[in-house]
FILOTOR-924326 format. One record per residue: residue in three letters; x negated, y negated, z of N, C-alpha, C in turn. Coordinates in steps of 0.1 Angstrom, whole numbers, plus 2048, in hexadecimal, padded with zeros to 3 digits. Example, Ala and Ser with C-alpha at 12.3 -4.5 7.8 and 13.67 -1.06 7.14 Angstrom:
ALA77C83984E78582D84E77C82184ESER78081684777780B84777F80084F
// end
This chain:
MET8DB1EDA1C8D91E7A288E21F5A32ALA8DB1F2A3D8E21FAA478F21FAA4CLYS8F7205A4F902203A549041FDA64ARG9121F8A669141F5A7090D201A7AGLU90A1FCA86904201A9390B202A99THR90D20EAA591020FAB2910204AB8GLN91B1FDABE91D1F5AC79121F9AD2GLN9081EAAD39021E8ADF9071DAAE7PRO9001DFAF49051D0AF98F61C7AF5TRP8FB1B9AF78F01B1AF88E91A9B01ASP8DA1AEB058D61A3B0F8D6196B15ASP8D8191B078D917EB048DD180AF7GLU8E0172AF48F0170AEE8E315FAE6TYR8E215EADA8E1150AD68E514EAC8ASP8E8144AC48EC140AB38E1148AABVAL8D713FAAE8C4141AA68BE147AAEVAL8BC155AA68AF159AAB89F156AA1VAL894151AAC88C14AAA0880158AA1ALA87915CA9786E169A98862162A94GLY85715BA9C84D151AA184D147AA4SER84113EAA883F133AAC830125AA5GLY83212CA9582B124A90830116A88ALA82B10BA89835103A7D83E105A78GLY841110A6F850117A6A857114A73ALA854121A7B85D121A8586511AA92MET858112A9385D108A9B866101A92THR8600F9A8C86B0EDA828790F5A7FGLY87D100A7A88C109A7E88D10AA8AALA889110A9588C10CA9F8920FEAA1LEU88B0F7AA088F0E7AA389B0E1A9BTHR89A0E2A928A50DFA8A8B30E6A90ALA8B20F7A938C30FDA978C20F6AA2ALA8BA0F1AAC8C00EEABB8C20DFAB6ALA8BC0D9AAD8BD0CEAB08D20CAAA8GLY8D30D2AA28DF0D4AA08EA0DBAAAGLY8E70D9AB28F10E3ABB8F30F2ABDLEU8E80F9AB68EB106AB88DF10CAC3ARG8E311AAC68DC11CAD38D1123ACCTHR8C2123AD18BA128AC88AE12AAD2VAL8A8136ACA8A113DAD6892140ACCVAL88513BACC87D142AC987314BAD3LEU87115AAC8869161ACC85C160AC9GLU85015EAD4842160AD0838170AD8LYS83B173ACD833185ACB827182AD5THR81C17AAD6815175AE2816172AEEALA80B16BAF4814163B00810154B00LEU809154AEF809141AEB81313FADELEU815133ADF81B12CAD8815127ACBGLY816129ABD81711EAB180B12BAAAGLY804136AAE7FD13DA9D7F5136A99THR7F4137A8D7E6139A847EB124A83SER7F4121A847FB111A827F0108A8CALA7F1112A9D7EE109AA77D7108AA8TYR7D6115A977C6113A957C6108A8FSER7CF100A867CD0F9A787CA0EEA7BGLY7CA0E7A6F7C00D7A6F7D50D3A6CALA7DD0D5A6F7E90D1A6F7EB0CCA61ALA7E40CEA577E90C4A4D7FA0CBA48VAL8030C3A4180F0C1A3D8120B8A32TRP8130C5A2A8150C2A1C8230C4A19LEU82A0B6A1C8350B1A1B8350ABA12PRO83B0A5A0283609B9FB83F0929F8GLY83E0819F584C07C9F784D075A01THR848079A0E856074A18850066A1FGLN856061A2B853056A32845053A34VAL83F05EA3C83105CA3E829059A33GLN82B05DA2682105CA1A823049A16ARG833046A1C83603AA17831031A1DARG82A033A2982902CA37818026A32ALA811032A2F801036A2C80202DA1FGLY80E028A15810022A0680202B9FBILE8070399FC7FF0409F68010449E7GLY80C03F9E58130449D681504E9D3ASP8190579E08240639DE8300649D8SER83206D9D384406A9D18450809CAALA84E0859CC85108E9C88510959C1GLU8520859B58510879A384208E9A1SER8380849A78300889A58250989ACALA83409C9B582C0A69BC8300B49B1ARG83F0B09AC8460BC9A583A0BC999ALA8350B099582D0AE98881A0BA98BTYR81A0B899B80B0C399D8170D09A2LEU81C0D29A58220E49A88240E8999VAL82A0E099282D0E79868260E797AALA81A0DE97980F0E49728040F197ALEU8040F09858010FD98C80610598DLEU81210798F81D11598F825118986GLY82710D97E82E11097083F112979GLU84711796E85311697185512597BALA84D12B97D85213398A85612E997GLU8611319A08661329AE86D11E9A8ALA86F11D99987811399F87E10B9A9ASP8881149A88931139B588D1139C3ARG88411A9C687E1199D287710A9D1ARG8721059C48640F89C68710EA9CAGLU87B0EF9C087F0E19BC8890DF9D0ALA88E0E99D588C0E89E58870E39EDPHE87A0E89E58730E39F486F0D39F0LEU8700CE9E286A0BD9E08760BC9E5ALA8820BD9E388E0B89E88910B29F4THR88D0BF9FE8910BDA098850B9A17ALA8790B8A0E8690B5A1586B0A6A1APRO8710A1A14872090A1C87D08EA28GLU88B098A2589409FA2F88C0A4A3CVAL8830ABA3B87E0B1A458740A4A4DALA86C09DA47867095A4D86E08BA52GLU873089A4988107EA57888086A62PHE88C093A5F891095A69885096A79LEU87A09EA7486F09FA8086C08EA85GLU86F088A7E861079A86873073A8BARG87A072A8788B074A91884075AA0ASP883082AA687F083AB187207FAB8PRO876073AC286906DAC485C078AC8ALA85B083ACA85108DACE848090AC4VAL851087AB684508CAAB843083A9FGLU838081AA4832078A9782807BA87PHE828076A8381A07AA7681206EA75GLU807071A6B801068A637FC06CA59TRP7F9067A4C7F306BA3F7E606AA42ARG7E0074A417CC077A437C8079A33ALA7C5072A2D7BA074A207B2087A21PHE7B808DA197B609FA167B90A0A08PRO7AF09F9FD7B40A79F27BD0AA9ECASP7C60AF9E17D00BA9DE7C10C19D3TYR7C20CE9DB7B90DC9D07BC0DB9C6PHE7C10D79BA7BE0D99AD7BA0C89A1PRO7B30C599B7B80C19917C30C0985ALA7C90C09897D70C29827E00B3981PRO7EC0AF9757F40A49717F70A5986GLY7FA09698C8020979987F80989A5ARG7F009D99C7E50999AD7E30919B4LEU7E308C9C37DD0869C67CC0889CCASP7C507D9C87B50849C67B307E9D9GLY7BA0779E17BC0739F27C20809F2GLY7CA0839EF7D408F9F77E40889FBARG7EC08E9FB7FB08D9FF7FD091A0ESER7F309CA167F90A3A217F8099A2CPHE80009AA3B7FB092A457FA09AA4FVAL7FB096A5A7F509CA657FE094A77PRO80309EA7B806099A907FB08EA97LEU802087A9A7F9081AA37F5089AAEASP7E7083AB37E308CAC27F108AAC9LEU7F0096AD07FC097ADA7F2096AEAPRO7F608DAF27EE08AB037F7093B09ALA7EE0A0B0E7F20A9B147FE0A6B1CGLU7FC09DB2880609DB2F813099B2CARG817095B1C824097B1882B0A4B16LEU8220ABB138290BBB198270C2B25GLY8210B9B2F8200C0B3B8200CCB3CASP8240D5B428220E5B458260EAB39LEU82E0E9B2E82A0EEB2081F0EEB1DALA8170E6B1D80C0E8B168000F4B17ALA8060FAB257FD109B25801113B1ALEU811112B1681211CB0980D119AFDVAL808111AFD80710DAEF7F4115AEDARG7F5117AE17EB120ADE7DC116ADDPRO7D6119AE17C810FAE07C210DAD1PRO7B5107AD07AD10BAC67A6112AC4VAL7A411AABB7A1122AB6790128ABEASP788121AC077A123AC577D125AD4ARG781121AD9788121AE879412EAEAASP79C12FAE07A413BAE479F146AE2ARG795146AD978D158AD478515AADBALA783150AE677714FAF7780153B01GLY78B14EB00797157B0E797143B12LEU79713CB0F79512FB157A4127B12GLY7AA11BB197B3113B1B7B0109B11HIS7B5101B0D7B20EFB0A7AD0E7B0FALA7A00DFB0B7950D8B117A10CEB13GLU79B0C7B1C7A00BBB1C7A20AEB18GLY7AB0A4B197B009EB0F7BD0A1B07PRO7C209BAFD7CB09EAF47CF0ACAE9LEU7D40AFAE77D60B8ADE7D60B4AD0SER7D00B9AC77D10B4ABB7D10BFAAFALA7D00BBAA37D50C3A997E00CBA99GLY7D80D7A967E70E0A987ED0E2AABARG7E80E1AB77E60E5ABD7F50D8AC4ALA7F30CAAB67F90BEABA8070C4AB7LEU8070C8AAA8160CCAA28200D6AA8ILE8150E1AAC81E0E8AB78220E2AC3GLY81C0D8ACD81D0D6AD382B0C7AD2ARG8260C3AC88360B9AC583E0C1ABFLEU83E0CAAB984F0D2AB88530DAAC5LEU8490DAACA84A0E3AD98550DCAE5LEU8500CDAE58560C3AE88630C4AE5ALA8620BDADB8740BBAD18750C7AD5LEU8750D4AD687E0D9AD28860DEAE4THR87B0DEAE98830DBAFA8870D3AFEASN8890C8AFA88D0BAAFA8A00BBAF4THR8A10C5AEA8AE0C6AE48B80CDAF0GLY8B30D3AFB8BC0DBB048BF0E4B03ASN8BE0EBAF08C40F2AEB8B40FFAE5GLY8AD0FBAE78A0103AE889910AAF3THR898117AEF893124AF9884129AF3VAL87E12BAF986D132AF286F13DAFDARG86C149AFA867153AFE85A15BAFBTHR85115AB0084315EAFB84316FAFEGLY838175AFF839184B0084318AAF8THR84A18BAF385818CAEC857193ADAALA85119CAD584D1A5ACB85C1A7AC6LEU85E1A4AB98691ABAB18661B7AB1THR86E1C1AAD86E1CBAA78751D4AA0ARG8841CAA9F88F1D3A9689C1C5A96LEU89C1C6A898AC1C0A838B91C7A89VAL8C21BDA918D21C4A8E8D71C6A86VAL8DC1CEA7E8E71CAA748F61CFA79GLU8FD1CBA7790A1CDA779161C9A70ASP91C1D1A659211CCA5E91C1CAA4EGLY9111CCA4E9091C8A459011B7A47ARG9091B4A518FB1A7A578F11A6A64VAL8E81A3A5E8E319FA6B8E6199A78THR8E619BA868EF199A8D8E3198A98GLY8D719AA9A8D5197AA38C619FAA2VAL8B919FAAE8B31A6AAD8AF1B0AB9GLU8A31BAAB88A11C2AC48901BDAC3ALA8891BCAD487C1B5AD68761BDADAALA86C1BEAE185F1C8AEA8601B7AF0THR85F1BCB0085C1B5B088511B9B16ALA8491B6B1C8411B9B2684E1C6B31GLY85A1BEB2E8641C4B3C86F1CDB36GLY8681D4B2786B1DEB1F8761D7B13ALA87E1DDB078871D8AFE8921D0B02VAL8961C8AFC8A41BBAF98A71BCAEEARG8B61B8AEE8BD1B5AE38C51A7AE5LEU8C019CADA8C3190AD88CE192ACFARG8D6189AD18E2187AC88E1178AC3ALA8E017AAB28DE16FAAC8EF16AAA1ALA8F2163AA5900164AA58FF15CA93ARG8F714FA948F6149A868EE151A7DGLY8E0154A828D6159A7B8CE15EA84VAL8C4168A7A8B416AA818A8163A6FLEU8A415DA78898154A6E88A15BA76LEU880166A6C87616AA6B86A15FA67ALA864158A7285914FA6C850154A77ALA84B161A7283E166A7C832166A78GLY82B15DA74825161A6782016DA5EGLY813172A5581617CA4E811188A50PHE809191A4D80819EA557F51A0A52GLU7ED194A4E7E1197A507DA19AA5DGLY7E0199A6A7D61A2A707DB1B0A74ASN7DE1B9A697E71C8A697DB1CCA5FALA7D41D2A637CC1DAA5C7D11E3A4BALA7D81EAA537E41F5A4D7E91EEA41MET7ED1E4A497F71DDA3E7EF1D4A30ARG7E61D4A377DE1D0A2E7D71D3A25ALA7D51E2A267CD1EEA1F7D91F0A14GLU7E61F5A1B7F11FAA137F41EDA06HIS7F21E0A077F71DC9FD7EB1D19F4GLY7DD1D29FF7D31D89F37D01C89F1VAL7D41BF9FF7C81B3A067BD1B4A08PRO7B21ACA017A61AB9FF7A21A3A0EGLY7931AAA117921A4A237941AEA2ATHR7971A7A397971B1A417A11ABA4FALA7A61B2A587AD1ABA607A41A3A6BGLU7981ABA6B78E1A6A7178A197A73TRP789194A5E788188A5A78F17BA5DSER79F185A5C7A7177A607A516EA6AMET7AF160A687AD154A717BB15BA7CALA7C2165A7C7CD164A817C8169A8EPRO7D3165A9A7CD167AA57CF172AAEALA7C517DAB77C3184AB67D3188ABCGLY7D4195AB77E119FABC7EE198AB3ALA7EA18CAAB7F7189AA47FC189A97ASN802189A8E806187A81801199A7ATHR80919FA7B8081AAA7B8131B3A72GLY81D1A5A6E8221AAA668331B6A69ASP8321B2A7983F1B7A7D84E1B4A7BPRO84D1A9A7585C1A2A6F85D1A7A5EILE8521A4A588551ADA508581B9A4BARG8521C0A588571D3A558661D3A54ALA8671CCA638741CFA6987D1C5A5EALA87E1BCA568861BBA4B8891C5A3CALA8791CEA3B8781D1A338801E2A32ALA8811E3A438891F1A458981EBA44ILE8A01E4A3F8AA1DBA448AE1D9A30GLY89F1DAA278A41DFA198A21CEA18ALA8991C7A1B8901B7A168881BEA0CALA88B1B59FF8831B39F48751AD9FBTHR8681AF9F685C1A79F98561A49ECGLY84A1999EC8421949E48361929E3LEU82C18F9D98211909E281B1929E9MET81A1A09EC8171A79F98091A89F8ASP7FF1A39ED7F01A49E97EA1999EBGLU7F218F9F07EA1829EF7ED17A9FEALA7E01719FB7E016BA0B7DD15EA09TRP7D8151A117D4148A107C4147A13TRP7B8146A0B7AB150A0B7A4140A0ECYS799144A1579013BA19785143A1BPRO77613AA1D76C142A1B768147A2DGLY761150A33762152A40751151A46VAL74D14DA4C73C14AA5573F157A5CALA73A164A5673716FA6173416AA70LEU73C171A7573616FA8573417DA91PRO724174A9672617CA9D72A18CAA9ASP73B186AA874518FAAF74A19BAA2GLY748198A9574E1A1A8B75A19AA86ARG75918BA8B765184A8375F179A7CALA767171A78763169A72767160A72ALA76314FA6B766144A6D76813DA66PHE778138A6577E130A54774124A53THR76C126A4776211BA3F766112A37LEU765105A377680FFA2A75E0EFA2DGLY75E0E4A217590DBA2274D0DBA21PHE7450EAA197340E6A177320DBA12HIS7280D1A167200CAA157110CEA15GLY70C0D5A127020DEA0B6FF0EBA0CGLY6F30F0A076F10FBA036F61019F9LEU6F510F9F76FD1169E86FA11F9ECMET70A1299E470D1379EE70713F9DFVAL70314D9E37001569D87091639DCASP70816C9D370B17A9D67041819D9GLY70418F9D66FE19A9D16F21999CCSER6F41989C46ED1969B26DC1899B8GLY6DF1819C26DA1719C46DB1669BCARG6E91699B76E915E9AF6FB1549B8ARG6FA1479B07011409B67101469ACPHE72014E9B07291499A973513D9A5ALA7311369AC74212E9B173711F9B4ASN7411129B173E1049B97421099C5GLU73C1079CD7361079DD7430FC9E4SER7470F29DE74D0ED9E175F0EC9E0LEU75D0F69D876D0F89D17750F89E3PRO7860F69E17870F59EC78D1069F0TYR78C10A9FD78C117A04796120A00ASP79B11D9F97A81279F07A212C9E9ARG79C1239DE7971249D278E12D9D0MET7801269DC77612E9DE77813A9E3GLY7801419EA78214A9EF7871559E0ARG78E1509D87941579CF78915F9C5GLU77E1529C17751519BC76B15C9C3MET76C1609CE76216C9D976B17A9D2THR7771799D577D1889CC7801879BFALA7791819B877B1849AA7711879A5ALA7641919A475D19B9A07551A09ADPRO7541AF9AF74C1B69B873C1AB9B9GLY73E1B19CB7301AB9CC73019E9D1ARG7391999D173618B9D573B18B9E5VAL73F1979ED7421969FD73B1A2A00PRO72E19EA0972D192A0F725186A06ALA72A17AA07720172A0071416BA09HIS70D15FA0570515FA0E705151A0BLEU701145A176FF137A136F3137A15ILE6EB132A0D6DC129A0F6DD11DA11PHE6D611DA196D210CA216C610FA27ASP6C0104A286B5100A2D6B00FBA38SER6A70F4A3D6A10EFA4D6A90DDA4AARG6A90DBA3B6AF0CBA406BB0C7A4CPHE6C50D4A4D6D30D4A536CD0D8A61ARG6BE0D7A656BB0DCA736C50EAA7BGLY6C80F4A726C6100A7C6D70FEA7AARG6E00F5A746EC0F5A756F30F3A63LEU6FE0FFA65703101A577090F5A51PRO70A0F2A477090EAA4071B0EBA39ALA7230ECA417310EEA407340E8A4FILE7460EAA4C74C0EFA5774F0F7A5CSER7510FCA6575310BA68756111A75LEU766115A7676E115A8477511FA83PRO76F129A91765125A9D75B124A95GLY751116A9A744118A9D737124AA6ARG72D129AA272612BAA8716127AABPRO712125AB570211FAB26F8129AAAALA6EC126AA46E5129A976DF137A9EASP6DB135AAF6D013EAB26DF149AB5GLU6EB146ABA6F2155AB76F315DAADHIS6F3156AA36F315AA936E7160A93LEU6DF15AA916CF163A906CE16CA99ASP6D216DAA16CC178AAB6D7182AA8ALA6E517FAA06EA18FA9D6ED191A91GLY6E3189A886E218CA7E6EA186A70THR6F417FA776FA17DA6F6FB16FA66TRP6EF167A686E715DA646D6164A66VAL6CE162A596C0165A576BA156A59ARG6AD159A5B6A414CA5A699152A52ALA69014DA4868314FA4367A141A40GLU671147A3F664139A3A66413AA30SER668144A24668147A17671146A0BLEU67D145A056851509FC6821599F8PRO6771629F667416D9F3673173A03GLU673170A10675174A17685175A1ELEU68916AA1A698168A1E6A1176A14ALA69C174A066A517B9FF6A0190A06GLU698191A0569819CA0E6A619EA1BLEU6A1193A206A6198A2F6BA19AA28ILE6BE191A216CB194A1A6CE19FA12GLY6BF1A4A116C41B1A006C71AB9F3VAL6C61A09EF6C419D9E26B51989DCPRO6B719F9CD6AC19B9C86A518D9C7ALA69818F9C868F1829CE68F17A9C3GLU68817E9B76891789AC69816B9ACALA69F1799B06AE16F9A66B11669B1LEU6B11659C06AC15D9CC6A81539C6ALA69B1549C46911469C069713F9ADGLY69A1429A969D14499F6AC13899FTHR6B613F9A76C31379A76BD12A9B3VAL6B812B9BE6B411C9C26AE1139BDGLU6A61179B269A1139A96A610999DARG6AE1109976B610798F6C0102999PHE6C71049A36CC0FD9AE6C80EF9AEASN6BC0EF9B26B40E79B86B30DD9AAGLY6B30E199D6B00D89926BE0CF994PHE6C70D79916D30CD9926D80C899EALA6D10C89AB6D10BD9B46CA0B29B1ALA6BC0B29A66B50A89A16B909F997THR6C40A398F6CA0A09856D8099989GLY6DE0A69936EE09C9926F80A398FVAL6EE0AC9876FD0B497E6FA0C297FASP7050CB9847060DA98870D0DD979GLU7050E19747060E59657130F4963ASP7110FB97671210996F71F10997APHE7251029837301009887380F298CHIS7320E99897310DB9877390D5995ARG7330D999F7320D99B072F0C89AEGLY73A0C39B47380B49B773F0AD9ABGLU7460AF9A47500A699A7580A89A1ASP75E0AC9A77700A99AB76E0A39BAPRO77C09B9B977B0959C777B09D9D3TYR7850A89D477F0B49DE7710B59E1ASP76B0B69D875D0B99E17540AB9E4LEU7550A49D975209A9E27590979F1PHE7630979F176A092A00762097A0DPHE75D0A3A087550A9A167430A6A17ALA74109FA0973009CA0472A096A13GLY722097A1671808BA1E715082A15ARG70D078A1A70706EA156FE074A0BSER6FD06DA016F506F9F36E606C9F7GLY6E305F9FF6D205D9FD6D10589F6ASP6C705E9E86C405A9DD6C906B9D2ARG6CF0709DC6D50789D16DE0739C2PRO6DD07C9B76E80769B16F507A9B6ASN6F808D9B76FF08F9B87010909C8PRO70C08B9D370C08E9E170B09E9E4CYS7130A19DA7170B39DC70C0BE9DALEU7050BB9D26F60BF9D16EC0BC9DBVAL6EB0C69E96DE0C19E76CF0CB9EAPRO6C90C79E46BB0D09E16BB0D89F0VAL6B30EA9E86B20F29F36A10F79F7ASP69B0EE9FA6890EC9FA6860EDA05THR6860EDA0F6830E5A186840EFA25PRO6780FEA2567410CA2F677102A41PRO67910DA4468111AA42690114A3FTYR68F128A3669C128A2F6A712EA36TYR6B412DA396C0138A3F6CA13CA34ALA6CD146A3B6D814AA2E6E114EA3AALA6EF14AA346FB14DA4370415AA3CARG704162A4270F16AA3E71E164A37VAL726168A2F733163A2C73C172A29VAL74616CA2C75017BA2A760170A25LEU76717AA21773177A1877A176A24SER781168A2B789168A3679A164A2FASP7A1162A397B2162A317B6157A41LEU7C114DA3C7C4143A497D214BA48GLY7D6159A417E2161A447E6168A39THR7EE16FA387F3175A2B7FF16EA21LYS80016CA1780D163A1481616DA09GLY81417BA0C81E17DA08829189A11GLY83318AA0F844189A1B84C18FA17LEU859186A1B86518AA1886A182A0AARG872188A028751799F887F1779FBTHR88416A9F788D15B9FD89515A9F3ASP89B14E9F58A51489EB8A01389F1PRO8A412B9EA8A111F9F08A911DA01ASP8AC125A068B1122A118AF12BA1AGLY8A1132A17899136A1F8A0145A26ARG8AB148A1E8B115BA228AA162A1BVAL8A816EA1E8A3176A1B8AA180A10LEU8A8183A0B8AB1899FA8AB19A9FBASP8B319D9FA8B11B19F78AB1B59E9GLY8A81BE9E58A51C39DB8B21BE9CCALA8B81C09D08BE1BE9C68C01A99C3GLY8BA1A59CB8B51989CC8C618D9D3ARG8CE1969D88D61919E18CE18B9EFPRO8D61849F68D3180A018DC188A0AILE8D018BA138D6192A248E1189A2APRO8EB18DA2C8EE182A368E9182A49GLY8E8174A4F8E4177A5A8D3173A58LEU8C6175A508B817CA538B116FA49TYR8AD167A508A515AA4989415DA49ALA88F15BA4087E15BA4287714DA3CALA86E148A44865141A3F855144A44GLY84C134A3C83E138A3D837147A3BASN83214FA4082615AA3A82C165A39THR83B161A4484216FA4684B170A34SER84A163A2B854168A1E845166A18ALA84C16AA0683F1699FB8411589FBSER83A1559FB8301459F983A1429EFPHE83F1389EA84912F9DD8371289D2SER82F12C9DB8201229D881A12F9C8GLY81E13D9CC8171479C480A14D9C8ARG80814B9C17F514A9C17EF1409C0ARG7F21359C17EB1259C47EC1249D0TYR7E211A9D87E51149E27E41039E0PRO7ED1009D97ED0F19D47E40E59DFGLY7E70E79ED7E10DB9EE7E10DBA00PRO7DA0D8A097D70D7A157E40D4A1BGLY7E80DFA247F50E1A2A8040E5A26VAL7FE0ECA1880A0EDA128110FBA1APRO80B106A1F80D10DA2A81710CA32ILE815105A3981C0FBA478270F3A3FGLY8230ECA358350E6A358390EAA28SER8370F4A26841100A1D845109A25ALA841108A3184A114A40853107A44MET8500FDA478570F4A4F8680F2A43VAL8600E9A388700EAA3087C0F9A30PHE872102A2E87A10EA2D884113A3CALA87F115A49883111A5089010AA55TYR8890FEA508910F5A538A00F6A47ARG89F0FDA3E8A80FCA378B0109A3AALA8A8110A3F8B2121A458B711EA54ALA8B5112A5B8BC10FA678C8108A5FGLN8C6100A578D00F8A508DC0FFA4CASP8D810CA438E5113A408E911EA4AMET8E5120A558EB125A628F2120A69ALA8F210EA6B8F9107A70909105A69ARG90610DA5A913104A5391F111A53
// end
């Protein structure tokens, strides 16, 4: 820990300084502000929400009033069984804090009229005791833009419009934009919350062994902001920082990540490490397949309802309908799987048989070469550089599985998650197995994308950042992807990143208020 600094004047003083503006950061800020603490949110970019704003806004908080209203039979006990089955007893203290606090967070948020949730079916990601086949996550209701008024312009638009430099489309804010918008509205209504965009944390101020504030860069120059109760670092991971990815051996590239441009470069993690904070899971991320885009970036891709995926050998290597993080891990499990290619045929009329965000027209892909099209499988194999005999044999074998309804290699279509995205089966015995037999044939290049790194600062159950000896650093807290995830190397279900960020930011703000 750094020694006492020479005292310098503060440019402004707050009780709580929050770095970041995603779901976790905004929940922490709202908790502090609702408790009467003068709170400021610092956002590096010009827009609020980060990757949370791009998301579907699934929130994995088990055993809450939201699930009870829906009558789905969820409970903290079943969620505990599920997490223990997946994670073992690692991080048991944070797991128990998460489970105990999840219902409290949902109740606290819905107490504010600006925040409304509903359960929506989306299966948990692993077949394990305690799993809910219909899922336990919930989402915010759409938010009419007029309720936000001028504040709506501060919320990051959906990924396709944001990457194109466009604002929000007409109509309500939905999904991640609704979540950030609702939290922003609730924060504003407390009268104790302030948001400062274009303000990038650069350094933590330490006095007598305690973090007492931050230094930040703005367009007008550096500022020093006091944090009498504490600093919460919840500004995402470092997926947008190519050098940090290389340093820690994170697969994929910054260009393929779903992080907003210019965001999530690990500044708060580096600032905390500079004063002695410990880190963990620094080689990890929340993975997903990404359809390569003409501009060199990637599109988060899930919900495959047709086609088959092959590696550089021209052979399948996994169940294409796996949950996206599990499929991403399969892509990294052996050489030659990145890039992969999704093979599909003309029955989809030139459309990708999957959900891809952002999506681009087939013509743009074909012109750029990120997709190729051919009248025969040997010709397609040549275009993507795989052995023609292997690709033809793979497709023939797959079509045989489609006829019988049984994927003897990877069991596609046997899990509730697989079936969740499947189209109508027609006369097929397995709706997840759609034959590839109608030319022309297509191949879409698929790379390894991510929804953010999940390694970062080590924390305790109250979100307090720990030093190398496992001791809390006074005045310093972290949540979300700025911290090392309690779920380790697993992604248990939809909304675990957002739900856990919200819980630990809430607990951090409560600890500051004591």
